[in-house]
LUMNU-142312 format. One record per residue: residue in one letter; x, y, z of N, C-alpha, C in turn. Coordinates in steps of 0.05 Angstrom, whole numbers. Layout:
REM residues N
('a',(X,Y,Z),(X,Y,Z),(X,Y,Z))
...
//
This chain:
REM residues 438
('m',(23,-15,-1),(5,5,7),(25,21,-1))
('t',(9,38,-11),(34,65,-16),(14,94,-1))
('d',(36,105,16),(28,115,28),(18,155,22))
('v',(0,159,35),(-18,179,19),(-17,203,39))
('s',(-5,227,30),(5,251,37),(-25,271,47))
('r',(-26,281,59),(-54,300,64),(-51,315,37))
('p',(-80,318,33),(-81,329,6),(-75,352,2))
('n',(-74,369,-12),(-75,398,-14),(-79,405,-46))
('p',(-103,423,-54),(-111,429,-74),(-92,442,-107))
('l',(-77,450,-86),(-52,464,-110),(-23,455,-106))
('r',(-32,424,-101),(-10,410,-103),(-6,388,-115))
('p',(10,367,-133),(6,355,-149),(-7,324,-137))
('s',(-17,311,-155),(-34,288,-144),(-6,266,-131))
('v',(-7,245,-108),(2,233,-111),(-9,198,-104))
('p',(6,182,-119),(-4,159,-121),(-11,137,-87))
('v',(-37,139,-92),(-61,136,-76),(-69,89,-73))
('p',(-69,87,-52),(-82,53,-59),(-106,53,-70))
('p',(-109,26,-75),(-132,25,-89),(-161,30,-86))
('l',(-188,45,-95),(-208,42,-79),(-197,69,-64))
('s',(-186,85,-66),(-186,109,-42),(-194,144,-58))
('l',(-200,155,-44),(-198,186,-46),(-179,196,-52))
('r',(-176,211,-91),(-151,217,-93),(-162,254,-89))
('t',(-130,278,-87),(-139,299,-86),(-144,311,-107))
('p',(-158,329,-117),(-149,352,-143),(-131,343,-147))
('v',(-136,344,-174),(-109,352,-200),(-109,364,-224))
('w',(-94,387,-223),(-98,408,-237),(-93,397,-265))
('e',(-96,399,-283),(-82,392,-318),(-96,414,-331))
('n',(-68,424,-337),(-61,441,-364),(-79,439,-390))
('t',(-85,467,-395),(-100,458,-419),(-91,469,-445))
('s',(-94,471,-477),(-94,485,-498),(-98,506,-500))
('t',(-123,512,-489),(-136,546,-476),(-131,563,-467))
('g',(-93,557,-456),(-85,574,-439),(-93,593,-413))
('t',(-120,576,-415),(-138,596,-384),(-118,567,-351))
('c',(-132,577,-333),(-120,574,-307),(-124,536,-310))
('g',(-137,527,-323),(-133,487,-320),(-155,479,-322))
('r',(-164,463,-326),(-185,439,-312),(-170,427,-298))
('v',(-203,422,-270),(-193,411,-255),(-213,381,-263))
('i',(-195,361,-251),(-201,340,-244),(-199,325,-220))
('m',(-228,319,-218),(-232,309,-184),(-244,285,-187))
('s',(-227,264,-170),(-231,243,-168),(-237,228,-140))
('i',(-245,216,-128),(-251,192,-121),(-258,165,-117))
('m',(-236,149,-114),(-228,122,-120),(-221,121,-150))
('s',(-196,117,-157),(-195,104,-179),(-184,81,-184))
('t',(-184,66,-199),(-175,42,-215),(-174,30,-231))
('d',(-163,18,-236),(-165,4,-269),(-181,-22,-271))
('n',(-191,-37,-289),(-204,-61,-293),(-204,-84,-271))
('q',(-174,-84,-260),(-163,-105,-245),(-166,-88,-219))
('g',(-181,-70,-213),(-178,-69,-171),(-152,-48,-174))
('r',(-135,-43,-189),(-105,-25,-180),(-104,-3,-190))
('a',(-102,15,-179),(-91,43,-175),(-90,54,-201))
('k',(-96,65,-214),(-92,71,-243),(-63,102,-248))
('e',(-55,100,-247),(-27,118,-256),(-32,141,-272))
('q',(-29,162,-264),(-39,187,-275),(-20,191,-304))
('p',(-35,200,-324),(-11,207,-342),(4,226,-340))
('q',(22,228,-355),(56,244,-341),(35,279,-342))
('h',(15,283,-352),(16,308,-362),(-4,324,-330))
('c',(-11,304,-321),(-27,311,-299),(-7,309,-277))
('q',(9,303,-269),(31,298,-249),(47,313,-239))
('f',(44,348,-246),(57,364,-236),(42,389,-243))
('v',(39,411,-230),(28,438,-232),(44,465,-232))
('i',(39,475,-255),(52,503,-258),(39,518,-242))
('t',(44,522,-221),(43,541,-194),(43,562,-202))
('r',(66,578,-222),(65,604,-230),(39,615,-243))
('l',(23,588,-260),(10,599,-288),(-21,598,-252))
('i',(-20,583,-228),(-49,582,-226),(-64,599,-203))
('t',(-29,596,-182),(-36,631,-163),(-43,649,-182))
('p',(-34,663,-206),(-44,690,-200),(-76,690,-215))
('c',(-69,665,-232),(-103,661,-242),(-121,667,-218))
('l',(-113,647,-196),(-127,646,-178),(-137,675,-164))
('i',(-108,690,-151),(-107,718,-149),(-129,735,-165))
('a',(-121,736,-188),(-141,744,-204),(-170,746,-217))
('f',(-173,725,-208),(-204,711,-203),(-225,724,-176))
('s',(-209,729,-154),(-217,728,-134),(-218,764,-135))
('l',(-200,776,-149),(-194,806,-152),(-217,811,-162))
('l',(-234,798,-195),(-250,804,-200),(-281,803,-190))
('i',(-279,786,-176),(-302,779,-159),(-309,803,-137))
('l',(-287,814,-123),(-286,827,-109),(-296,854,-127))
('g',(-283,857,-146),(-287,889,-159),(-313,887,-162))
('l',(-315,870,-178),(-351,867,-187),(-378,868,-161))
('g',(-359,866,-145),(-385,869,-124),(-407,845,-125))
('w',(-384,831,-126),(-401,804,-128),(-410,784,-102))
('h',(-427,778,-94),(-451,756,-74),(-456,742,-76))
('a',(-447,716,-58),(-460,686,-57),(-499,692,-63))
('p',(-509,682,-90),(-525,669,-89),(-553,671,-57))
('a',(-570,680,-61),(-581,675,-30),(-600,653,-30))
('h',(-602,627,-38),(-622,610,-42),(-609,585,-29))
('a',(-623,573,-19),(-625,538,-1),(-619,527,-21))
('a',(-627,497,-8),(-628,473,-20),(-667,481,-20))
('g',(-672,468,-44),(-714,465,-45),(-705,501,-69))
('g',(-693,525,-66),(-696,551,-80),(-706,561,-54))
('l',(-704,556,-27),(-722,579,-6),(-701,606,0))
('l',(-703,618,7),(-685,656,2),(-685,646,32))
('v',(-644,648,38),(-642,642,69),(-619,660,69))
('s',(-609,667,89),(-586,686,96),(-563,680,70))
('s',(-544,698,62),(-518,693,48),(-504,679,56))
('n',(-498,679,77),(-481,665,91),(-486,634,90))
('p',(-475,612,79),(-470,582,70),(-474,574,89))
('v',(-499,557,86),(-511,530,111),(-495,515,108))
('t',(-491,516,128),(-464,489,130),(-476,479,155))
('d',(-493,474,174),(-497,459,192),(-521,434,183))
('p',(-507,412,193),(-529,383,180),(-551,394,184))
('k',(-566,396,204),(-591,393,212),(-605,411,195))
('a',(-595,439,191),(-603,457,169),(-612,441,141))
('l',(-587,438,143),(-587,429,114),(-615,408,96))
('l',(-612,381,124),(-634,363,120),(-661,383,120))
('r',(-667,400,136),(-686,414,142),(-703,430,116))
('l',(-683,441,100),(-676,443,75),(-693,430,55))
('a',(-671,409,56),(-686,393,34),(-695,370,36))
('l',(-727,379,58),(-753,364,53),(-774,376,34))
('p',(-778,357,16),(-794,364,-7),(-829,375,14))
('v',(-826,402,19),(-848,414,30),(-841,451,17))
('d',(-872,451,14),(-878,484,0),(-892,495,19))
('e',(-900,490,48),(-914,501,59),(-899,540,66))
('p',(-910,557,59),(-893,579,56),(-886,593,85))
('n',(-904,594,108),(-900,596,134),(-891,584,145))
('i',(-893,558,150),(-870,543,169),(-840,555,160))
('r',(-841,547,132),(-808,557,129),(-802,584,123))
('q',(-817,602,138),(-814,635,145),(-803,622,166))
('i',(-820,610,184),(-805,607,214),(-787,593,208))
('q',(-778,575,198),(-754,565,197),(-729,589,189))
('n',(-729,599,160),(-716,613,160),(-708,638,183))
('t',(-726,652,191),(-725,668,212),(-709,656,231))
('l',(-715,631,246),(-699,627,271),(-667,619,259))
('e',(-664,607,226),(-635,594,228),(-620,621,226))
('d',(-640,650,222),(-613,665,217),(-616,681,244))
('i',(-624,669,263),(-606,675,291),(-581,663,295))
('r',(-578,641,287),(-554,632,283),(-523,654,274))
('y',(-530,661,254),(-508,685,238),(-513,708,247))
('q',(-535,720,268),(-537,743,277),(-525,740,309))
('l',(-523,714,318),(-509,704,339),(-478,711,338))
('r',(-470,697,314),(-435,709,309),(-437,743,309))
('l',(-446,754,303),(-457,787,303),(-456,799,323))
('k',(-464,797,339),(-478,801,362),(-499,820,363))
('r',(-517,815,339),(-533,836,324),(-558,824,341))
('w',(-565,834,373),(-580,827,384),(-605,844,372))
('r',(-610,861,364),(-640,881,356),(-648,860,337))
('a',(-623,851,310),(-632,828,295),(-644,811,300))
('i',(-636,803,328),(-647,773,335),(-680,770,350))
('e',(-680,797,367),(-699,797,375),(-724,801,344))
('g',(-715,816,332),(-724,823,310),(-742,790,299))
('d',(-720,779,298),(-731,745,286),(-741,736,292))
('v',(-752,729,325),(-761,719,346),(-781,732,339))
('k',(-795,760,340),(-822,771,339),(-828,760,310))
('t',(-819,762,292),(-831,747,265),(-833,726,261))
('a',(-823,704,283),(-836,679,276),(-859,677,292))
('q',(-859,691,313),(-886,689,338),(-901,699,321))
('r',(-901,723,304),(-922,724,292),(-933,718,267))
('t',(-915,703,258),(-925,676,231),(-937,659,242))
('l',(-927,646,265),(-951,623,279),(-968,628,284))
('e',(-979,652,298),(-994,670,308),(-1022,668,288))
('r',(-1007,682,264),(-1033,689,240),(-1032,660,222))
('h',(-1013,648,226),(-1013,622,201),(-1018,592,217))
('r',(-1024,593,240),(-1029,567,255),(-1047,543,239))
('q',(-1070,553,224),(-1085,544,222),(-1074,532,187))
('d',(-1071,551,173),(-1045,546,149),(-1024,520,147))
('i',(-1006,509,173),(-991,500,175),(-1006,476,170))
('l',(-1030,472,193),(-1044,448,207),(-1057,434,178))
('n',(-1063,454,160),(-1079,442,143),(-1066,424,117))
('h',(-1032,436,130),(-1018,417,100),(-1010,389,117))
('i',(-1027,380,141),(-1011,357,155),(-1037,335,151))
('a',(-1030,317,150),(-1037,296,146),(-1068,288,165))
('p',(-1089,286,171),(-1111,283,191),(-1095,266,211))
('s',(-1081,253,206),(-1071,226,227),(-1056,235,244))
('n',(-1042,265,233),(-1014,266,245),(-1033,292,262))
('q',(-1048,299,257),(-1064,329,272),(-1054,333,300))
('a',(-1056,303,308),(-1061,312,344),(-1028,317,343))
('t',(-1007,299,343),(-980,302,336),(-979,336,326))
('a',(-978,336,306),(-962,368,294),(-987,399,321))
('e',(-1000,383,332),(-1013,403,358),(-1004,416,373))
('t',(-993,386,387),(-959,382,409),(-950,392,399))
('r',(-945,394,375),(-916,404,366),(-920,439,368))
('l',(-934,448,359),(-938,478,351),(-945,481,377))
('n',(-949,466,391),(-952,486,429),(-929,489,433))
('a',(-917,469,436),(-884,472,435),(-872,485,424))
('l',(-879,488,396),(-855,512,388),(-869,537,401))
('s',(-901,546,401),(-908,575,411),(-895,579,437))
('t',(-893,554,461),(-882,556,485),(-845,571,482))
('g',(-833,555,467),(-807,554,466),(-800,587,452))
('l',(-819,591,428),(-808,621,429),(-818,648,442))
('t',(-842,639,456),(-840,654,481),(-812,660,501))
('d',(-810,632,501),(-777,629,532),(-754,643,518))
('l',(-752,639,485),(-731,648,473),(-738,676,470))
('a',(-750,697,473),(-763,723,472),(-748,722,496))
('a',(-757,711,518),(-752,726,540),(-721,715,555))
('l',(-711,707,537),(-681,692,539),(-656,720,522))
('v',(-673,728,503),(-656,746,488),(-643,781,501))
('p',(-657,789,520),(-646,814,534),(-623,809,544))
('n',(-626,783,561),(-595,773,575),(-566,769,562))
('r',(-570,765,540),(-555,764,517),(-535,748,527))
('d',(-549,724,541),(-533,697,539),(-533,680,510))
('k',(-513,685,506),(-501,674,461),(-512,646,483))
('i',(-498,624,492),(-499,605,485),(-533,596,497))
('a',(-543,608,516),(-568,605,524),(-590,607,493))
('v',(-586,629,484),(-604,636,455),(-597,607,440))
('f',(-580,607,431),(-566,587,414),(-573,547,420))
('v',(-584,547,444),(-584,521,457),(-616,528,454))
('a',(-635,544,465),(-663,552,458),(-671,548,426))
('q',(-650,562,407),(-658,556,375),(-648,534,373))
('d',(-631,519,373),(-631,492,363),(-652,474,381))
('a',(-662,473,387),(-682,449,405),(-709,468,389))
('l',(-713,491,379),(-737,505,371),(-745,491,339))
('l',(-713,503,326),(-711,491,309),(-721,463,291))
('d',(-709,446,325),(-717,410,321),(-741,411,317))
('q',(-763,424,327),(-795,413,332),(-800,439,298))
('v',(-786,455,285),(-791,459,270),(-789,439,243))
('g',(-765,422,244),(-764,408,229),(-792,383,237))
('a',(-789,371,251),(-802,346,252),(-837,357,249))
('l',(-843,376,241),(-870,392,241),(-869,388,202))
('e',(-844,399,197),(-841,401,166),(-842,374,158))
('a',(-827,348,169),(-833,326,167),(-849,317,160))
('l',(-875,329,179),(-901,311,180),(-915,325,151))
('m',(-910,341,150),(-919,345,112),(-920,336,88))
('v',(-896,320,86),(-889,309,69),(-915,275,74))
('r',(-935,278,56),(-949,267,48),(-947,237,33))
('e',(-929,235,20),(-917,218,-1),(-891,216,-19))
('f',(-887,201,-27),(-856,200,-35),(-855,221,-66))
('p',(-845,244,-65),(-849,267,-86),(-838,254,-120))
('f',(-831,237,-118),(-812,226,-149),(-826,193,-153))
('q',(-831,188,-176),(-827,157,-183),(-792,150,-186))
('i',(-788,130,-187),(-751,122,-192),(-765,120,-218))
('p',(-734,118,-237),(-747,109,-263),(-742,81,-269))
('a',(-754,63,-290),(-754,40,-288),(-726,14,-291))
('e',(-715,34,-300),(-696,21,-305),(-678,12,-274))
('y',(-684,20,-260),(-672,28,-232),(-686,14,-213))
('a',(-714,16,-220),(-738,-4,-203),(-729,-20,-186))
('h',(-708,-40,-192),(-699,-75,-176),(-688,-56,-153))
('l',(-671,-41,-152),(-648,-42,-131),(-666,-23,-104))
('p',(-652,-34,-86),(-662,-27,-63),(-673,8,-56))
('q',(-687,17,-36),(-698,45,-44),(-701,49,-22))
('l',(-701,77,-10),(-707,88,9),(-722,110,8))
('l',(-759,97,11),(-774,118,-1),(-776,143,31))
('g',(-767,160,40),(-767,165,58),(-736,176,71))
('r',(-740,178,93),(-710,182,117),(-706,154,137))
('a',(-687,149,137),(-683,137,165),(-648,148,176))
('t',(-650,145,203),(-630,142,223),(-620,116,227))
('v',(-587,111,227),(-565,93,230),(-557,109,244))
('k',(-538,90,267),(-512,89,297),(-501,75,277))
('i',(-473,93,275),(-446,69,262),(-441,68,297))
('v',(-424,49,292),(-420,46,319),(-383,38,319))
('t',(-374,54,328),(-336,42,319),(-322,35,353))
('n',(-300,29,343),(-278,26,361),(-273,53,378))
('k',(-280,74,360),(-285,105,377),(-298,120,389))
('g',(-321,96,380),(-346,115,399),(-378,119,369))
('d',(-392,128,373),(-419,131,359),(-415,150,340))
('l',(-435,144,313),(-425,161,292),(-470,166,287))
('i',(-470,185,285),(-511,183,275),(-513,198,261))
('v',(-529,181,232),(-530,197,210),(-563,184,209))
('v',(-572,219,188),(-591,220,183),(-584,203,154))
('l',(-596,183,139),(-600,178,116),(-615,195,100))
('d',(-622,207,73),(-643,220,53),(-654,215,33))
('g',(-671,195,38),(-677,181,16),(-704,196,-4))
('y',(-710,219,10),(-728,227,2),(-701,255,-30))
('n',(-690,257,-27),(-668,268,-52),(-652,251,-61))
('a',(-646,216,-48),(-617,204,-61),(-638,176,-46))
('p',(-658,167,-66),(-668,140,-58),(-654,120,-59))
('i',(-639,121,-81),(-622,90,-93),(-606,89,-80))
('t',(-590,111,-65),(-566,111,-55),(-565,102,-23))
('a',(-582,125,-21),(-589,118,14),(-604,85,19))
('g',(-617,81,-4),(-628,51,-5),(-608,24,-3))
('n',(-595,34,-27),(-578,11,-28),(-550,6,3))
('f',(-545,39,20),(-540,37,38),(-547,27,63))
('l',(-575,33,67),(-587,14,86),(-592,-9,77))
('d',(-595,-16,55),(-603,-52,54),(-580,-66,65))
('l',(-550,-57,56),(-528,-63,71),(-527,-68,94))
('v',(-534,-41,108),(-536,-37,131),(-546,-61,147))
('q',(-585,-65,136),(-592,-85,147),(-587,-116,140))
('q',(-569,-117,125),(-551,-144,121),(-524,-143,150))
('g',(-518,-127,158),(-497,-125,174),(-477,-129,161))
('f',(-476,-119,127),(-446,-119,113),(-425,-102,127))
('y',(-430,-81,144),(-405,-61,144),(-394,-59,173))
('n',(-409,-97,185),(-400,-93,215),(-368,-107,209))
('h',(-354,-102,225),(-321,-106,230),(-310,-97,206))
('l',(-321,-80,194),(-306,-67,173),(-289,-48,175))
('p',(-261,-43,161),(-245,-29,172),(-250,1,159))
('f',(-241,31,174),(-235,55,151),(-207,47,140))
('t',(-209,46,115),(-191,44,100),(-169,69,96))
('r',(-181,91,102),(-175,115,93),(-182,141,112))
('a',(-170,154,131),(-158,175,145),(-155,201,140))
('e',(-161,223,120),(-144,240,122),(-152,268,128))
('e',(-139,284,147),(-143,304,164),(-156,324,156))
('s',(-173,334,156),(-195,363,136),(-196,347,108))
('y',(-194,329,105),(-207,310,80),(-236,293,87))
('v',(-225,267,94),(-241,248,81),(-239,223,106))
('v',(-258,209,109),(-251,189,121),(-272,171,101))
('q',(-264,138,104),(-271,133,85),(-278,93,90))
('a',(-293,87,82),(-301,65,102),(-323,37,73))
('g',(-330,23,78),(-341,-5,57),(-318,-18,35))
('d',(-303,-17,43),(-290,-41,26),(-286,-61,35))
('p',(-295,-90,23),(-305,-117,39),(-277,-135,33))
('p',(-271,-147,56),(-243,-166,43),(-249,-179,22))
('g',(-232,-193,4),(-222,-208,-12),(-217,-189,-42))
('d',(-225,-198,-64),(-218,-193,-90),(-245,-160,-89))
('a',(-261,-171,-91),(-287,-161,-92),(-285,-131,-81))
('d',(-288,-103,-96),(-287,-80,-86),(-310,-66,-73))
('g',(-333,-81,-78),(-361,-76,-70),(-381,-103,-63))
('y',(-407,-97,-56),(-425,-126,-45),(-425,-138,-73))
('v',(-420,-166,-64),(-438,-175,-94),(-461,-189,-77))
('d',(-479,-188,-89),(-506,-198,-92),(-503,-217,-91))
('p',(-510,-241,-75),(-520,-275,-67),(-530,-271,-92))
('r',(-545,-262,-101),(-568,-271,-120),(-563,-272,-152))
('t',(-536,-253,-153),(-529,-260,-183),(-503,-266,-180))
('g',(-480,-258,-158),(-462,-266,-166),(-436,-249,-170))
('h',(-459,-226,-179),(-446,-201,-197),(-443,-179,-161))
('i',(-421,-153,-173),(-422,-142,-156),(-448,-122,-161))
('r',(-467,-105,-132),(-491,-92,-149),(-478,-61,-146))
('r',(-482,-49,-179),(-470,-27,-176),(-502,-4,-178))
('i',(-487,12,-165),(-521,29,-171),(-513,58,-189))
('p',(-533,73,-193),(-522,98,-215),(-514,115,-193))
('l',(-498,141,-209),(-497,170,-193),(-521,175,-190))
('e',(-527,194,-162),(-558,194,-170),(-559,234,-154))
('i',(-564,252,-168),(-562,282,-157),(-582,302,-160))
('k',(-607,304,-130),(-619,316,-143),(-616,343,-140))
('v',(-621,364,-162),(-609,387,-161),(-637,406,-154))
('q',(-633,428,-135),(-651,450,-133),(-663,453,-153))
('g',(-697,452,-149),(-712,469,-168),(-727,442,-190))
('d',(-711,421,-187),(-715,396,-212),(-734,373,-187))
('e',(-754,366,-209),(-771,347,-188),(-763,322,-180))
('q',(-740,305,-193),(-733,287,-192),(-694,287,-203))
('p',(-684,265,-187),(-660,271,-185),(-648,250,-208))
('l',(-619,266,-218),(-601,267,-240),(-594,245,-244))
('y',(-596,222,-261),(-590,200,-259),(-559,193,-283))
('g',(-538,178,-266),(-516,170,-283),(-505,187,-304))
('t',(-500,210,-290),(-482,227,-294),(-474,259,-277))
('t',(-449,265,-283),(-448,291,-262),(-457,314,-268))
('l',(-468,339,-257),(-471,357,-266),(-459,371,-289))
('e',(-433,359,-278),(-412,369,-299),(-406,365,-325))
('a',(-414,342,-333),(-418,314,-356),(-452,337,-378))
('a',(-464,347,-351),(-493,341,-361),(-491,376,-374))
('g',(-478,387,-372),(-470,420,-375),(-493,432,-359))
('r',(-489,420,-335),(-506,445,-315),(-485,447,-289))
('y',(-468,470,-296),(-440,480,-289),(-448,508,-264))
('l',(-471,520,-268),(-480,534,-252),(-501,528,-222))
('d',(-512,499,-234),(-537,490,-220),(-526,475,-190))
('k',(-545,469,-174),(-531,457,-146),(-547,450,-135))
('p',(-535,429,-119),(-549,398,-113),(-562,410,-88))
('v',(-592,389,-87),(-610,403,-57),(-588,385,-35))
('l',(-574,369,-36),(-551,349,-18),(-530,368,-20))
('p',(-516,390,-11),(-487,394,-17),(-475,387,2))
('f',(-446,387,-2),(-424,376,5),(-416,403,25))
('a',(-427,404,45),(-429,436,55),(-422,443,86))
('a',(-429,405,100),(-423,395,128),(-404,386,132))
('y',(-393,390,160),(-382,373,171),(-385,337,177))
('g',(-376,314,152),(-401,290,158),(-416,291,146))
('t',(-412,310,116),(-429,301,86),(-419,271,88))
('l',(-448,245,83),(-445,221,73),(-436,225,48))
('a',(-433,216,33),(-425,199,3),(-413,182,-1))
('m',(-413,163,-30),(-407,140,-42),(-388,152,-58))
('a',(-373,132,-53),(-342,134,-70),(-339,112,-95))
('r',(-335,122,-110),(-339,106,-138),(-312,107,-160))
('s',(-314,96,-184),(-292,96,-199),(-281,128,-214))
('e',(-265,134,-217),(-266,155,-226),(-276,163,-264))
('s',(-278,140,-279),(-282,137,-297),(-307,135,-305))
('d',(-327,115,-286),(-357,111,-290),(-376,122,-274))
('p',(-392,136,-271),(-406,152,-249),(-420,130,-240))
('n',(-417,114,-249),(-450,91,-245),(-431,66,-232))
('s',(-402,68,-223),(-387,44,-208),(-393,43,-175))
('a',(-406,58,-155),(-420,57,-136),(-427,36,-116))
('s',(-412,22,-111),(-424,-5,-96),(-431,-4,-68))
('s',(-411,-2,-47),(-420,-5,-19),(-390,21,-5))
('q',(-377,24,-20),(-358,50,-3),(-367,66,-5))
('f',(-360,91,22),(-378,103,21),(-349,120,40))
('f',(-362,153,41),(-339,161,53),(-358,189,68))
('f',(-340,199,90),(-349,226,112),(-334,244,99))
('l',(-339,276,91),(-332,290,87),(-330,310,101))
('l',(-300,312,117),(-284,330,137),(-287,361,132))
('f',(-307,370,123),(-307,397,127),(-303,415,136))
('e',(-277,435,110),(-264,459,128),(-256,467,102))
('p',(-285,504,115),(-297,514,94),(-270,530,77))
('e',(-239,532,81),(-223,541,67),(-212,516,50))
('l',(-211,498,51),(-208,482,28),(-228,465,12))
('t',(-255,457,20),(-280,450,10),(-296,465,18))
('p',(-299,497,4),(-316,519,17),(-346,515,-5))
('a',(-367,519,23),(-395,501,16),(-399,517,-6))
('g',(-406,505,-28),(-430,517,-57),(-407,523,-69))
('i',(-378,514,-57),(-361,531,-96),(-348,499,-93))
('n',(-341,486,-85),(-317,460,-71),(-326,449,-104))
('l',(-311,419,-102),(-307,414,-129),(-323,387,-126))
('l',(-335,367,-104),(-350,352,-106),(-369,355,-106))
('d',(-387,383,-99),(-417,379,-110),(-420,375,-136))
('g',(-439,356,-145),(-460,353,-174),(-430,330,-183))
('r',(-408,320,-165),(-394,297,-184),(-398,262,-169))
('y',(-405,273,-145),(-415,248,-124),(-448,252,-105))
('a',(-443,233,-102),(-472,233,-88),(-479,228,-58))
('v',(-483,254,-49),(-490,247,-21),(-524,243,-16))
('f',(-512,220,12),(-547,218,19),(-550,219,44))
('g',(-535,233,55),(-538,237,83),(-520,251,99))
('y',(-528,260,123),(-505,272,142),(-504,265,166))
('l',(-477,270,185),(-474,260,210),(-504,290,223))
('i',(-512,275,245),(-522,296,265),(-510,297,288))
('d',(-491,265,293),(-484,281,329),(-467,251,327))
('g',(-433,269,339),(-417,243,334),(-387,268,328))
('k',(-390,289,320),(-369,292,309),(-341,294,324))
('p',(-340,295,347),(-316,289,359),(-305,271,350))
('v',(-330,242,350),(-323,217,345),(-303,215,320))
('l',(-327,220,298),(-306,219,275),(-282,244,277))
('e',(-274,264,281),(-256,274,283),(-223,262,294))
('k',(-236,228,308),(-216,211,319),(-214,189,302))
('i',(-228,189,286),(-221,166,278),(-194,162,249))
('r',(-189,143,255),(-160,141,235),(-163,108,217))
('a',(-148,113,192),(-145,96,182),(-138,67,202))
('g',(-154,43,193),(-148,23,209),(-170,20,235))
('d',(-184,42,242),(-202,31,262),(-225,18,249))
('e',(-245,6,267),(-258,-10,256),(-289,-6,258))
('i',(-316,-12,249),(-339,-4,243),(-342,-30,257))
('e',(-359,-26,281),(-358,-51,305),(-391,-64,292))
('r',(-405,-44,286),(-439,-51,273),(-444,-22,268))
('v',(-467,-25,248),(-482,-10,250),(-516,-7,259))
('e',(-523,4,263),(-560,3,278),(-571,14,262))
('i',(-595,5,253),(-621,24,246),(-628,32,270))
('l',(-640,61,273),(-654,65,289),(-678,79,292))
('n',(-680,86,262),(-715,96,259),(-713,95,225))
('g',(-731,86,216),(-739,92,185),(-739,70,168))
('a',(-732,47,175),(-726,8,169),(-758,9,144))
('e',(-778,23,162),(-803,22,148),(-804,25,114))
('h',(-791,46,114),(-791,57,87),(-769,48,73))
('l',(-759,22,81),(-735,14,56),(-758,0,38))
('v',(-753,-7,17),(-768,-27,-10),(-748,-38,-31))
('n',(-757,-62,-33),(-743,-82,-49),(-710,-92,-30))
('a',(-715,-84,-11),(-692,-105,7),(-677,-125,2))
('t',(-662,-142,0),(-647,-158,9),(-665,-184,22))
('p',(-677,-202,15),(-686,-222,40),(-663,-234,56))
('p',(-676,-232,85),(-663,-250,104),(-638,-278,91))
('a',(-660,-291,77),(-656,-319,68),(-627,-320,48))
('v',(-639,-308,41),(-612,-291,7),(-582,-288,16))
('n',(-584,-273,33),(-563,-264,49),(-545,-289,59))
('q',(-555,-309,78),(-541,-332,84),(-530,-341,63))
('a',(-544,-346,29),(-531,-360,11),(-509,-346,0))
('a',(-501,-321,11),(-480,-301,-1),(-454,-329,8))
('l',(-443,-327,31),(-421,-338,34),(-415,-367,12))
('e',(-435,-379,3),(-422,-404,-5),(-424,-390,-38))
('l',(-427,-369,-42),(-425,-359,-78),(-398,-352,-82))
('p',(-395,-359,-113),(-367,-355,-121),(-358,-320,-131))
('i',(-345,-302,-130),(-355,-281,-143),(-347,-285,-170))
('l',(-372,-275,-181),(-361,-284,-217),(-350,-253,-234))
('n',(-359,-228,-218),(-345,-207,-233),(-325,-186,-218))
('p',(-310,-193,-201),(-301,-173,-180),(-300,-143,-187))
('q',(-297,-136,-219),(-298,-103,-222),(-324,-98,-236))
('f',(-341,-111,-250),(-351,-104,-261),(-376,-134,-272))
//
C-alpha cells in the first residue's frame, strides 16, 4: 500500500491505494486558461489496481495557477459579486452559506408550505446574527416567527394529514411556548442560552415539516426500480471502536443511494469492516469488503451490485441519474444535498464511471478553506445521501485501521423497499465472485 500524504488542491496528486479518495489534480489545457480541475474519488483499473495518472497530470504549474486564482478573486471583489441567497429547495435564506447538517436536512425536505418555512428561515438567521452579536436583529427574528405562527397556525395544520394532526398540535404548542421563552432570553444577551433554545425550536420545526410530507415526491425510473430504495428518511448509528456516529439518510433526494446503503446495513455488511482511509481536513472512508471484490456481491447474481450516480438538483422534480452535473452541462446548478457540512456522507466510485458505486462510502471532514460550501469540486460529482448529526468529536478521532463494530437502524426501516431477503443473505457465503470489478 502506498503512503498517501495530506491532500492539497494546489499540489500534484500522489499515488494512492486502490479504491481510495484522491486529491484534486490540475491539468494544463491548450486554451491557455488556468486549467481544468479533475476531481476523482476512488480511481482503479479494470483489475482493481490504482491507475497511474498521465504524465501531464503529475505536475502543477504553480506560477500559472496562483496568479489566475488571485486575478479571479480580485475580479469577483471588483464586481461586487455576492453568493446567491438561495438554499436547497430554492428557499430564500441568509447569503451566509448553510453548513449545519440539521439545517441542510430541513431545507432538503420536499415541503412547500410558506409559513413554516418563514418560521424556519427566521430561526436559522438567529445563528448568523449571534456570531455578529446583533441582538436587535435576533429580537426581530423572534418576533417575526411568533407573528407568523400566530397568524398562520391553521394554514400550517392544513398541510398535515389528519392522522398526524394531534402530533402536529403538540409540536405547535411546544413551538409557541419555546418562542415565548426565547424572547425572554434575548434581553439577557446570553449567546449559549439563546443558541440552545434556537436549536431546540428548529428541531420542532423540522419535525413539523417532516409531518407535512404525505407521499414520496417522484417515481424512480424503471431501469433502477429493482434496486433497494429508501422512500423517506432513516437514522442509523455507526458504532466504531472510537465511539458512535449518528447519521440521517435522506431518501427523499437520494432514494437509490440511501436505499442501497440501508439495505447493506440491514444485512450487517458493514459490521467489522475497517476504515481504509482517513485524511485530516479531507475524508474518512470505509466499506471495502475483504477479498478481491471492491463492493457488495449480490448473492442472487454473484455479481457486484452497482448503483447509478444520483444527484437531485434544486428546482428539479427528480434526481439526475448516471452523469455528473458537469458532464450534463449544468455547471451553475446546485444539488439539494451539498458537500457543505462536517460529516457529509457520500458514495465513493470509480473516476471513469459515474455508475460504479457499490458499498464504499466516505465522510467529508468539511473545512471551509479547503472545500468551501457551494463552490467546492465535489458538488455534482459524487452522490451525497446523508449527514452526520451527532458524533463529530468521534469522527475527528477516526484513523485508518479503526473499525466499524456494527451499524444499527434507529428508525426509518419501514421506508426501505426492495430490500435483500434475509434468506438470500445467508447464501452469499457460498457464492463465488463472478465479476470482481463489473
